[in-house]
C-alpha positions in Angstrom: 60.9 87.4 -75.5 62.1 84.5 -72.9 65.9 83.4 -73.1 66.6 80.2 -74.0 66.5 78.2 -70.8 63.9 80.2 -69.1 61.2 78.2 -67.2 58.7 80.0 -69.0 58.8 77.3 -71.9 58.9 73.8 -71.8 58.8 71.1 -74.9 55.6 69.2 -76.5 57.2 66.3 -78.6 53.8 64.1 -80.5 54.5 61.1 -82.0 52.4 62.1 -85.1 52.8 58.2 -87.2 51.4 56.9 -84.2 48.2 58.8 -83.9 45.2 57.5 -83.5 42.6 60.6 -84.2 41.0 60.1 -81.0 40.8 64.3 -80.9 41.4 64.1 -77.2 44.2 66.5 -77.6 42.8 68.8 -80.5 39.9 69.0 -77.6 42.1 69.7 -74.5 44.7 71.8 -76.1 43.7 73.4 -79.0 46.3 75.9 -79.1 48.6 73.0 -79.8 47.4 70.6 -81.9 45.2 70.5 -84.9 43.6 67.4 -86.7 44.7 67.2 -90.3 42.3 66.1 -93.6 42.8 62.3 -92.8 41.4 63.2 -89.1 44.9 62.8 -87.3 46.3 65.0 -84.7 48.9 67.6 -85.7 51.2 69.2 -83.5 50.8 72.9 -84.5 54.2 74.8 -85.1 56.6 72.1 -85.1 59.5 71.2 -85.9 60.5 67.2 -87.2 62.9 65.5 -84.6 63.0 61.9 -85.7 59.6 60.3 -85.4 58.6 63.0 -82.9 57.0 66.3 -83.6 58.5 68.7 -81.5 57.4 72.6 -80.3 57.9 75.4 -77.7 54.5 75.2 -75.3 54.0 78.0 -72.4 54.6 77.0 -69.1 50.7 78.0 -68.0 49.4 75.9 -70.4 51.2 72.6 -68.5 48.1 71.2 -66.2 45.9 71.5 -69.9 49.4 69.4 -71.0 49.3 67.1 -68.8 46.1 66.2 -68.8 46.4 66.0 -72.4 49.6 63.4 -71.8 48.0 61.3 -69.1 45.0 61.3 -71.6 46.4 59.9 -75.0 45.4 56.2 -75.7 48.3 55.9 -77.2 50.7 57.1 -74.9 52.5 59.1 -78.0 52.7 62.5 -76.0 55.2 63.7 -74.4 56.3 67.2 -72.3 59.4 68.1 -71.6 61.3 70.5 -69.4 63.4 71.0 -72.8 
């Protein structure tokens, strides 16, 4: 397991309450997003942090995550180094 601060991990933040259910994130990175019973995206294995859901992501998935960030029509997904 990587040490805290390791560059092997990144952080995804998702503002779930503003999701419109377009499915792009689930289709692009299904290992991180799943649609709930109402058809809205939920960030898997996440914790609530203010208005965002927060989860750890693997840096090796960065390109696919960035595709989901760029494609989100309501701009509610963020990718950070920590």
